[in-house]
Each structure stands twice: as structure tokens, then as C-alpha cells.
C-alpha positions as CSV (number, residue, x, y, z in Angstrom):
1,M,-22.8,-44.9,-32.5
2,S,-25.1,-44.0,-29.1
3,S,-25.9,-40.5,-27.6
4,V,-27.2,-39.8,-23.9
5,I,-30.2,-37.2,-23.3
6,I,-29.7,-35.3,-20.2
7,P,-32.9,-34.2,-18.8
8,S,-33.7,-30.7,-18.3
9,E,-34.1,-31.0,-14.2
10,T,-30.2,-33.1,-14.3
11,Y,-29.0,-29.9,-16.4
12,S,-30.5,-27.3,-14.2
13,I,-28.9,-29.0,-11.0
14,R,-25.6,-29.4,-12.5
15,K,-25.5,-26.0,-13.5
16,K,-26.4,-24.3,-10.1
17,K,-23.5,-26.6,-9.0
18,G,-21.0,-25.0,-11.4
19,R,-21.8,-21.6,-9.9
20,G,-20.6,-23.0,-6.5
21,A,-17.2,-22.5,-7.6
22,T,-18.0,-18.7,-8.3
23,G,-18.6,-18.7,-4.3
24,V,-15.2,-20.0,-3.7
25,E,-13.6,-17.2,-5.5
26,R,-15.3,-14.5,-4.0
27,I,-14.2,-15.8,-0.5
28,E,-10.8,-16.3,-1.9
29,K,-11.0,-12.5,-2.9
30,L,-12.0,-11.3,0.4
31,F,-9.4,-13.0,2.3
32,T,-6.9,-11.8,-0.2
33,A,-8.3,-8.4,0.6
34,F,-8.1,-8.8,4.4
35,I,-4.5,-10.0,4.0
36,I,-3.7,-7.1,1.9
37,V,-5.8,-4.5,4.3
38,L,-3.6,-6.4,7.6
39,L,-0.3,-5.8,5.7
40,G,-1.1,-2.1,5.1
41,I,-1.8,-1.4,8.6
42,I,1.4,-3.2,10.0
43,V,3.4,-1.0,7.2
44,L,1.5,1.9,8.6
45,E,2.3,0.7,12.2
46,L,6.1,0.4,11.4
47,V,6.0,3.6,9.6
48,F,4.7,5.6,12.1
49,H,6.8,4.0,14.9
50,F,9.8,4.4,13.3
51,L,9.6,7.5,10.9
52,I,6.9,9.6,12.5
53,A,6.8,9.0,16.3
54,P,10.5,9.6,16.5
55,S,10.3,13.0,14.7
56,V,7.6,14.5,17.2
57,R,9.4,15.8,20.1
58,I,8.2,17.7,23.1
59,N,9.0,21.5,22.6
60,R,6.9,22.9,25.8
61,V,6.3,21.4,29.4
62,V,4.0,23.8,31.1
63,I,4.5,23.4,34.8
64,T,1.7,25.1,37.1
65,A,2.3,24.9,41.2
66,E,0.8,27.1,44.0
67,S,2.6,29.4,45.7
68,G,5.5,29.1,48.0
69,F,6.3,25.8,46.0
70,S,10.1,26.0,45.8
71,Y,11.3,23.6,43.3
72,S,12.7,24.9,40.4
73,D,11.4,23.9,36.7
74,E,14.8,22.1,36.3
75,I,14.4,20.0,39.7
76,L,11.0,18.8,38.5
77,L,12.0,17.9,34.8
78,K,14.8,16.1,36.2
79,Q,12.8,14.1,39.1
80,A,10.0,13.6,36.3
81,G,12.6,12.1,33.6
82,I,12.0,14.4,31.1
83,S,14.4,15.7,28.4
84,K,14.6,17.6,25.3
85,E,15.6,14.5,23.8
86,D,12.1,12.9,24.5
87,T,9.3,12.5,22.2
88,F,5.6,13.2,22.5
89,F,4.8,9.4,22.5
90,S,7.7,8.1,24.5
91,I,6.4,10.3,27.6
92,N,4.2,7.9,29.8
93,S,2.0,10.4,31.9
94,V,1.2,7.7,35.0
95,I,5.4,7.2,35.2
96,V,5.7,10.8,35.4
97,E,3.2,11.3,38.1
98,K,4.3,8.8,40.3
99,R,8.2,10.2,39.9
100,L,7.0,13.8,41.0
101,M,5.0,12.2,43.8
102,L,8.2,11.3,45.2
103,L,9.0,14.5,46.2
104,P,7.5,15.2,50.0
105,A,6.4,18.6,49.5
106,V,4.2,17.4,46.6
107,R,0.3,16.5,48.0
108,S,-0.9,15.5,44.4
109,V,0.0,15.7,40.5
110,S,-1.6,15.6,37.3
111,V,0.2,14.9,34.2
112,K,-1.4,15.5,30.8
113,K,-0.4,15.3,27.3
114,V,-1.7,17.7,24.4
115,F,-0.5,16.5,21.2
116,P,1.7,17.1,19.3
117,S,4.1,18.3,21.6
118,V,3.0,19.9,25.0
119,I,3.4,18.3,28.5
120,K,1.2,20.1,31.0
121,I,2.1,19.2,34.8
122,D,-0.1,20.6,37.4
123,I,1.0,20.3,41.0
124,K,-0.9,20.8,44.4
125,T,1.6,21.4,47.4
126,R,1.6,19.8,50.8
127,V,0.0,23.1,53.1
128,P,2.4,23.3,56.6
129,V,0.5,23.9,59.6
130,G,3.7,24.1,61.8
131,L,7.4,24.0,61.6
132,S,9.8,22.0,63.9
133,L,13.6,22.5,64.4
134,V,15.7,19.4,63.4
135,S,19.4,19.2,64.7
136,T,21.4,17.9,62.1
137,D,25.4,17.9,61.2
138,T,25.3,21.3,59.8
139,G,22.9,22.7,62.5
140,I,19.6,23.6,63.2
141,V,17.2,22.8,60.4
142,P,13.9,24.1,60.4
143,V,11.1,21.6,58.2
144,A,7.5,21.9,57.8
145,V,5.0,19.6,58.9
146,D,1.3,19.0,57.5
147,S,-2.1,17.9,58.6
148,E,-1.0,14.3,57.4
149,G,1.9,14.3,59.8
150,V,4.3,14.5,56.6
151,V,7.5,16.6,57.2
152,F,9.0,17.9,54.4
153,M,11.5,21.0,53.4
154,T,9.8,23.8,51.6
155,G,13.3,25.7,50.7
156,V,11.6,28.9,51.8
157,N,12.6,30.7,54.7
158,L,9.3,29.0,57.0
159,G,10.1,31.9,59.7
160,S,8.7,34.6,57.3
161,M,5.3,32.1,57.0
162,D,4.3,32.7,60.9
163,L,3.9,29.0,61.8
164,P,3.7,27.7,65.0
165,V,7.0,25.7,66.1
166,I,6.0,22.2,66.9
167,S,7.9,20.4,69.6
168,G,7.9,17.4,71.7
169,L,9.0,15.3,68.4
170,D,12.1,12.9,68.0
171,F,13.8,13.0,64.6
172,P,16.6,10.7,65.2
173,E,17.5,11.6,61.4
174,V,16.1,14.1,58.6
175,K,14.9,12.4,55.0
176,G,12.5,13.4,52.8
177,G,9.0,11.8,53.3
178,M,9.4,11.2,56.7
179,R,6.1,11.1,59.1
180,I,5.6,12.2,62.7
181,P,3.5,9.2,64.7
182,K,0.1,8.6,63.2
183,V,-1.6,9.3,66.9
184,L,-0.5,12.7,66.6
185,C,-2.4,13.5,62.9
186,S,-5.6,14.0,64.4
187,F,-4.6,17.1,66.1
188,L,-2.7,18.3,63.1
189,E,-6.1,18.1,61.4
190,D,-7.9,20.5,63.9
191,L,-4.9,22.8,63.7
192,A,-5.4,23.0,59.8
193,V,-9.2,23.4,60.0
194,L,-8.3,26.3,62.9
195,K,-6.0,27.6,60.4
196,K,-8.5,27.7,57.9
197,S,-11.5,29.0,59.7
198,A,-9.9,31.4,62.1
199,P,-6.6,32.6,61.0
200,E,-6.8,35.0,63.5
201,L,-7.1,32.7,66.4
202,Y,-4.4,30.2,64.6
203,G,-2.0,33.0,64.9
204,L,-2.2,33.2,68.4
205,I,-0.2,30.1,68.9
206,S,3.4,30.4,68.8
207,E,4.5,26.7,69.9
208,I,2.4,23.3,70.5
209,K,4.4,20.8,72.3
210,F,3.5,17.1,72.2
211,V,3.9,15.6,75.6
212,K,3.7,11.6,75.5
213,K,1.9,9.7,78.2
214,S,1.7,6.2,76.3
215,N,2.4,4.9,72.9
216,I,-1.4,5.5,72.3
217,D,-1.9,8.5,74.5
218,Y,-0.7,12.0,74.6
219,E,-1.6,15.5,75.7
220,V,-1.0,19.1,74.2
221,L,0.6,22.3,75.9
222,L,-0.1,25.3,74.1
223,Y,2.2,28.5,74.2
224,P,0.0,31.2,73.0
225,R,1.4,34.8,71.9
226,N,1.8,37.6,74.2
227,Y,1.1,35.7,77.4
228,Q,3.9,33.9,79.5
229,T,1.2,31.0,80.8
230,R,1.1,27.8,79.2
231,I,-2.2,25.8,78.5
232,R,-2.3,22.2,78.8
233,I,-5.0,20.6,77.0
234,G,-6.2,17.3,75.7
235,S,-5.4,15.5,72.4
236,T,-8.1,17.8,70.5
237,L,-8.6,21.5,69.4
238,S,-11.3,23.7,68.0
239,E,-12.3,27.4,67.8
240,E,-14.3,27.5,70.3
241,M,-11.9,25.8,72.6
242,L,-9.2,28.5,71.8
243,K,-11.6,31.3,72.1
244,Y,-12.4,30.2,75.7
245,M,-8.5,30.0,76.6
246,V,-8.2,33.6,75.5
247,M,-10.9,34.8,77.2
248,V,-9.5,33.3,80.4
249,L,-6.5,34.8,79.7
250,E,-7.5,38.1,79.3
251,V,-9.5,37.8,82.4
252,I,-6.3,37.1,84.8
253,S,-3.8,38.7,83.1
254,G,-4.3,41.8,84.7
255,K,-5.0,40.4,88.2
256,P,-2.0,40.8,91.0
257,G,0.3,37.3,91.6
258,M,-0.8,36.1,88.0
259,E,2.8,36.4,87.0
260,K,4.0,33.9,89.0
261,L,1.0,31.8,86.9
262,E,2.8,28.5,85.3
263,E,0.1,26.9,83.8
264,I,-3.7,26.7,83.0
265,D,-5.0,23.0,82.7
266,F,-8.2,23.0,80.4
267,R,-8.3,19.2,80.3
268,T,-11.3,18.9,82.5
269,G,-14.2,21.2,82.6
270,D,-12.8,23.2,85.0
271,V,-10.1,25.9,84.9
272,V,-7.1,24.5,86.9
273,Y,-4.1,27.0,87.8
274,R,-0.5,26.3,88.7
275,I,1.5,28.4,90.1
276,Q,5.2,28.4,90.3
277,G,6.8,26.6,93.3
278,E,3.2,24.8,93.9
């Protein structure tokens, strides 16, 4: 019978290797715990999407818009694609904004969701600087024009808004969101600035007629209120220019023979008078 004596150093080494199995067990436990947590998250996601989310319904839509915006809440909700069947989490704010921006009278729109059941829609409307008369199958229809050249229907009585008539435009058909030629927009921007900075001068303009010279050039005829004389200008308009025009009209209005005055030309530095029949 024989026996083997294991040195203490060897035993010590083997004992440490035996402890390595405990480290593997710990990794397995951590991995198992991770799987359990992951499964728990998946279960919670399924519960949320199939049980909780469908029950969180929209119960209030708050719509704010500037004065003069004529679209009813019913039309806006239909355009936005929001119904009483929608839930809070099924509404996509970006998609709703894009749908509402298709309305020509809308300049910008912001849609915000307020948990758990409120949608807030803030609409900025286009501000008309003039109106144009369009011939349709049902008769003459007034449409509004803003500083960006967008033509839109307001649904309100444009005559009550005291806007100048914009003529000289050709509309083959009336459709939402159509625009007048881009070359004319700079003048409309000048008109918008005048409306804001000097509304009393803006109110003196009865009609604006665009006279096309070429595809990239045009002139403007202004028809002031309370005067029979039209005014020919270039492609720009300013507060100082209009003040000067009014001053000239005031000076000549009382002079004899001015009732035959047909036009005043302000395109150059000199004021040029055109008499009827000359």
C-alpha cells in the first residue's frame, strides 16, 4: 500500500482553481437576472401598448388662432385628422402640423401634446395686404393676397376689411394655395410694411394695378381714394414716397384745369403730368 503526499503549495493552487467555478456561477446568475429584467421590460411594453395606451383617449383639443380666422373647429379637426376615437399616443404632432399647413390661410402651426389627454393647436394665419377679384362659374369671388403672394379664401367679408383691390393679375382657375408671380412679391412686402408702419397712408390706396412690361419687370398704377388721378410708379413703395404723392395731389387738386389730369408719373425724379387727350 502506498500513499501520495501532496505538498501544501500544490494544494493551495488547486484550491484556488476550485474557487474559479464560483465566478462562473456568478456570471450565469447575472446573465439570468439580465434575461429576467429584459423579459419584464418586454412584458411591460406589451401591457402598455395593448392595455394602457388604447385607454388614454383624447378628451380635449384646444385650438387658438388669430382674429379673422374663419375655419370652424370641426373643419380644422377634420383637416388635422383628429377624431374622438384617437388616443393620446396615436397622435403624431408632426403629421398633424403638416396636414394643417395645407390650408392656404395658415401661415404656421404648432401642435403640442399635454399628457394625458390634451392636444394644443396654435395657428398663425396669413395677413392679407390686398384683395383680388376672380371670375368663377358662380360669379365674381373676392380672394385675399398676403405679402408672400399667397392667394387664399378667408371666408369673411373682405369688403369690411378695407383692403386695396389688386388688379392686373390673371387667374386661370381658383384653387387653394395658388401664388401670384414671384416678381411681384417684393412690392407686396413693401405694402405689408406700409400697412404696419403707416396704416393711415395705407388706407389712402384704393386700387393697385400691376402693369407687366416683361417677365421680370413691371410697373404699378396706384389709384388713391378721394382723387380721380391715377399715379404711376415703379416696382417699389415706401412711406416717404406715398407722403410725397399725397402732398403733390393736395397741391394740384385745387388748381384750375386739374379735373382733366389723367395721370401723374413718379417713376423719375421729376413729376410728370398727363392730361386727358394729350
